[in-house]
N, C-alpha and C positions, 0 to 999 in steps of 0.2 A: 435510153442512152443512145438510140440509133442516130438522133439528129446531130450528135457530136462526131460521127464518123467522117473520115477524110473524103469518102466518096460523095458526100453532099456538098463538097466545095468549101468546107470549113476548116481545112487543114492549115498547118504552118506554111508560110511562104516568106521569101525575103522582104516582102512588103509589110508583113504583120508580126514578124518575130525576128528579133536580133539578140544575140547572146549578150547578157549584161557584162560589162567590164568597165573599171574605172578609167581605162584609156579614153573612153568616149568623152569624159569630162574635159580633158585637155584638148582633144580634137575640136570640140565645140568652142572652148574658151579662146582658142587661137583666132577664131572668126568673130565671135560676139563680144569678147573682152579684149580685142586686139591691142589697144594702146594702154589698157589698164596695167598698173604695176603688178607683176606676178611674183617676183622674188626680190627681196632686199637683203643685202649682206654687206654691212659696213659701207664702203664706197660703191658697191656694185648694185645696180638697179636694172632689172630686165622686164620688158613687157611680155604679155602673153604671146604675142607674135614671135618674139625672140625665144621665149621658153619652148614653144612648140617646135621651132626650127632647130634648136639645139638638141632636143629630144630626138628629132628625126635624124640628125647627124649621128647621134650616139647609136641609135638602132642600126643605122646603115653601116657605121664603122665596125660595130660588133659583128654584123653579118659578113662583112668583107674580111674580117680577121678570122673567120672560120666558125663563128658561133652559129649553131643551128637551132631550130625550134625544139624545145625540150631540154636544151643544155642549161647548165647553171652558171650564172655570173654572180660572183661574190663581191662584197665591198667591205673595206675597213676604213670607214670615214666618219668624221664627226658631223654635226648638223650644218653642213655647208651646201651651197647650190648644187654641186656635183652629186651629192647624195639624193637630193630631190629629183634631179634629172634622171638618175638611175632608176627611180621608182616608176618612171614612165618609159624611159628609153630601153631598159632591159626587156620588159614584156612586149614592147613594140617591136622588138626583134624576134619575138616568139619564145624568148628564153625565160628562165625562172630566176627571180631575184633572191639572193641570199645575203642579207645584211648581217654582218657579224659583229658581235659585241666587242667594242674596241678595248674593253677593260679585262678581257680574258687573258690567260697565260698562253704562251706559245704552244704548249702541248695540246691544249683544248682547241685552239685555232687550227692547228695542223690536223687534228681529228675531224673538225668540221669541213675543212677543205677536202680532205680525203673522202669522208662519208658522202658529202654532197657532190663530189666529182666536179668541182668548179673548173670551168675552162678558162675563165678570165677573172682576175682580181683587181678591182679598182682600190688603190691604197693611198692614203694620205702620206705626204712626205715624212711627217713625224712618226708614222706607224710602219715605215719600211723595215726598220730593224725587227719589229714584231713579226711582220710578214715573212722576212727572211728566216727567222728562227722557226716559225711555224712550218714553212715549206721544207726546211731541213728535216723535220720530224715526219713528213708525209711518207707513206708507202707507195702511193700511186703517182701518176703523172702530175707534175707541178703546173699550176695555172700560169698563163701569161699575165704579167703584172703591167698595169697601166698606172703610172704615178700621177696623183693629183696634187700638184704643187699649189698650195693656197697662198697666192700672192698677197691677199688682204691680211693674212696673218704673218707675212714676212718671209714665207718660204720660197726658195728658188729651186728649180728642178735639179736633181742630182746628176742627171745624164745617164743614170744606170738603166733606165727603162723608158719606154715610150711615155711621153707626158700627155696628160688628159686633153689639154687644149690642142696640141698637135694631132692627137688621135682623132678629135672631132673633125679636123679639117679633111680627114680621109673619108668622111661620110657625106651624104647628100641631104641638104636641108629640105628637099622636096620628096624624099624617099617615102613610099607607101608603108604603112605600118602593118605588121602581122597581127591582125585582130583574131581573137579566138572564134572558132566555129561553134564551140561548145563551151558554155559558161562554167562548166565543171573542170575545164582545163586548168592546170596548175599555174599559179601566178607568182607565189613566193614560197620560200623555204626558210623557216625561222627555227632556231635551236633554243630549247629550253632545258633548264637543269633537270627537271623531272625528279625522280626519287633515287636515281643512281648517279654515280660519279660521272658517267658519260652523258652528254646532253642528247636529247631526242630531237629529231628533225620533224617539225610541224609543217604540214603542207597546206597552203591556202589556195582556194580557187577564185576565179574572177567574180563569180556571183556573190560570194560572201563579202568580199572587199567592197564591191559596188553598194550592196545593201547597207553595210555598216556605215559607209561614208554618207550615203543619203540619209540614213536614219539619224546620224549625228547632227547633220545640218538642221533637221527638224527638231530634235530633242534639245539641242543647245541653243536653238533660236538664233542662229548665226546671222540671219538676214542676208542681204546682198552686200558683197564687198567687205567682209570682215577683215581684220588685220590679225594674223595668227603668229604667235611667237613660238619657235620650235625649241621648247625646253625638254619635252619628252624625246629621248634619243630615237632617231629613226631606225635604229637596230632593235628597238623594243616594239614588237608587234607592228612593224613598219610605222612607228610613230602614232599608234592607235588608228591608223588609216587616215589621219588628218591631212597628210600631204596629198593623198589621192582626192580628198574631199574638196580642197580649196578651189580648184578650177571650176567645180560645179557651181559655186556661188560667186565666182569672180573675185576671190579673196587674194590678199597679199600675204605671202609666206616670208616672215622675217627670220632669217637664219641666225642661230646663236651658237658659236663654236665653243665658247667657255661659259659654263653656267655659273654665274655669280650674281649676288644680289644687285650689285652695281649695274651689271649688264642688263638685268631684267628691268630695273628702274629706268635706265637710259632708253631702252627700247620702247617702253610705255610712253615716256615723255617725248621722245624724238620722233617715233614712228606712229604713235597713236594706236598702239596694240590694244585690241579689244578682247582677244581670247588667248588663252594659253592653258597648257596642262602641266602636271608635275606631281611628283610624289610628295608626301608630307614633309620630307626634309627640305624641299624647295620652299614650301610655305613657311617653315621655321626660319629659313635663311632670309626671307623677305621681312618677317616679323622682327628678327634680330639684327637687321642691317644697321651698320654704323650711320650716324647722321650725315656724314660726308658722302655716303653712297646713295642716299635717298634723293629722289627728284619729285617735285609736285606734279600732279596731273589732275585733270578736271572731269574724268569720266570713270565709270565703274568697269573694272576688268572682270570678265567671266572666266572662271577657272574650273577645270576638271581636275580632281585629284584622285589618285589610285596608287596601287603598289603595296600599300599597307593601310589598315584602318587609321584615319587621322584621329588624334586626340581631340576631344571636345574643346579643351582649353586652346588648342591651336586654332580651331575654327572660330572660336570666340574672339581671339586676338587679331586675326587677319582681316576680318570683314570691315572693321572701322577704318582700315587703311585704304579702302577703296577697291576691295576685291570681293566678288560674290562667288563663293565656293560651292561646288556640287560634287559630292563623292560619287564616283563610278567604280565599277568592279568588273574584272574580267581576267583572262589568262592568255598566254601566248596561243593556246589552243582555240581561243574564241576571237582572234583578230584584235584583241583589245577589249574595250569596255562593252558589256552587254547588259549591265544593270545601272540604274541611276537612282540617287536618293531624291526622287521627284518631290518638289515642295508643294504644300497645300496652303491655301489662304487661311484655313482654320488654325494654323500654327503661328500666324503672325503676331498675335497678342501675347504669346507665352514669354516668360522671363528668358533672358539671354542664355542662361545655363541650360534650360530645357530645350531651347531652339538648337543650341550647339549639339546637345546629346542626340537629337533627332537627325541632324545633319551628319552625325558620325555613323549612322546606320549604313549598311551596304546597299539597301534600296530594293527596287522592283525591276522587273525585266523591261528593257527598252522595246519600242513597238515593232522592230524588225525581227525580234525573237519570238518563239512560239510558247515556250514554257521554261521558267526558271523557278525551282522550288527546292525545298529541303526534304530529303528522303531518309528513311531509316535504313537499316542494314538489309532489309528485304526488298528495298526499292519502292516502298509505299510512302506517300507524303506524311510527314510528322504533323501532329496537331499544331495549329497556329496559336500557341499559348504564350509565346515569348520566353519559353524556357526549355522545351524539349529539343535536344540537340540531334543533328543529323548531318548528312552530306549534301552540299549544294549540287543539284543535278540540272543539266542545261540541255535544251533542245532548240534548234533553229538553224537558219541558213548560214549564220556567221559562226559556225563550228567547223573546225578543220576537216580536211578530207581524211586525215589520219597521220600516223607517224611513219616517216619515210623509212623503208626497208625494215619495218618492225611490225608485222601483222599481228603478232601476239599481243603487244602493248596496245595496238589499235583496238583489237577485239575487246580487251579488258576495259579500256577507257569508255567504250560505247555499250557496255553491258546494260541490257534492259531497255535499249532504245533511247538512252540519254548519255550525254557526256558526263562522266563522273569526275568532278573537279578535285576531290580530295580535301576540300575545305569544309571544316566543321562550322555549322551555324545553327541558329534557330530562327523561327518566323514569328513576327508579331501578329496579332489578330487582324490587322489591316493588310497583311501580306508582306510587309517590309522585312527583308532578311537582315540578319546581323551576324557577321562572322565572329566566332569565338576562339578558333584555334586553327592550326595548320596540321591537318591529319598526316600529311606526307613528310612532316618534319623539315619542310623548306623554311629557311630563314630569309626574311625579306629585309635587306639592309640598304637603306637609301634608295629603295625602289628596285634594287637588284636581287634576283633570286640566288640564294646560296644553298647548295646541296650539302646537308650535314654529312652524308655518306662520303662525298668527295673530300671534305675537310678531314674527316676521320681517317680516310685512306692515306692522306698525306702525312698525318701525324704518326700513323702506324709504321711509317718507314724509319722513324727515329729508333736507333738501336736500344734506347732505354725504355721505350714505351711498350707496355704489355697489353693494355686495353685502353680504349678511349671512347667517349661519347660526346657529341657536339650538339648543343641546343641553342635556342635563341635567348639572348639576354637583352632585356629592355634597355634602350639607350635614348637619351633625350635628343641627341642630334640626328642619329641615323634611324631611329625607330626601333631597330633590332640590330644586334651584332652577334657574331658567333662566340660562344663561350664553350671551352673544352674542359671536360672532366677526364682526368688521366690517372690510370694505375701504372706505376712503374714496375719494371722487372725487379725481382728480388736482387738486392745488392747494387742496383744501378741508381744513378743519380742524374737529375737534369733540373734546370731552373725554368721558371715561367718565361723569362726573357729568351732563353735558349730555344725553347719549343716554339715560341712565337716567331723568332727569326728563322727557324727551320721551316716552319709552315710558309712563311713569306717567300722563301726561296723556291717554293714549289707551286704556289697559288697566286692568283690575282690578289691585289691588296685588299679589296672589299671582302674576299673570302677568308682572309687570315683571322684567326681567333684574336679577340681583344683581351680576353682573360683566359688563363689556364689554372685550373684548380686540381691539386693532387689529392686523391682520395680513393677509397675502395668504392667501386661503382655499385649502386643498388641493383639487384637482379632478382628475377623470378626463380622459382624452383627449377625451371628448365634452363636457367642461365641467360635469359633474355634481359638486357639492360632496361630498367624501368625509367624511361626518359621523362615521364610526368613528374617524378620526384626531382629529377635534375632541373627541370624547368622552374620548379618552385625555388630550388636553391639558387639558381642563377639570378633570381630577382634580388637576392640578398648579398651576393658577392661583389 
């Protein structure tokens, strides 16, 4: 091993080692794809030269506003250009990007702002009331608000805060970027429901985002200059890192504020969209679109779907419409997708139903990961027999640094040298994984994670509720919805409608139970609720 030692002149130098970061993609694209369209949003079109200059302005403006390297800058934004610019501009200032789910309730948003200690919050005009309510619930210092007034959507600045475009004018379009010296430096902070009512802060590093972005370009066969439609919210795993990927291939990012079947068909027909991602609910919206919302197009659109296992019937119905769907799987803790249902030529001749069933598999690891397999409770791989259940265990560079300010949860998640996903699955003889259940009782509704514990906690505040348990109920539109089983206090009364309304007043809409069933909850001898029985009952109610 002596020939590897630094004293032989074979050490790292600035000439042969540069920290990996997705910022380098846009830095390059501003030169080599200068006039190529980088961003499209309704009537807005910007070249890569303009994109890079605006990102430089944002980074400079944040620094001049007091943001220092290592500080957190949060966003409450839909999929509009400012959200894409923040993905580069915030880390270019040396700061850490915290994209917040715009569908959350004020209490949770306030907790995230507090926990992450955000110094600045970029907020869409329509979301200013949510931001105000969230900040009112904070215990620590409130962030500076920069209002993003989306003129393309008809919003005008309220005048209550600095407006985004004015804020950019305080920055320098030629300002140098704060590039990481160590690719392990934190890039983004994303919050996930986890298994408790309070979300956990998942920390990404530059290396993991760079590798997932590059790996996606290879696996998805994007080619040069693809046209990508932003259906996946950029607050979900930073849009699965696709916004960071696009400059690497000189692609065009088509922003979509309102996710409807009509807007999807319009974007494909008008902008020539070649790639998009989305949860199965998006696929169902495309399939069930009204004739008046459909538009003809003459090419195949490549689609990544994730968030919940898609039904084979859904996959069978969408492909004849001009969409080629690949299921991918991942978690917030893995920067987005880390497995793909890689297709083989040997399956081409199978009947449509069998093809769709294979496509509904969770898949195999993508090439930038090291090992994704199914382990038993002792951490050993289960037999690849297509039936023995275990937990999906993940190892590779696109796994989070850990949970922010939560070393105990981090240690537990990385037990045995793998990230423990909490998802129950089995493996086929050919290595393909298939998810069978959610071990952590997380409900995935329309691609959104819902913590059953959080919903139960909200319902337990009702004076008539003695005990409750929330499980997933299959739903044709949303994939899964929360279903609450409730025991009332002796002599107390409450209706299903009353409890649903009560929960809605405390939770985001997608977390609100869609059914409430009054019953005595099944329990073990030690008093633990047997949720597996309730899951079976939820399918029938």
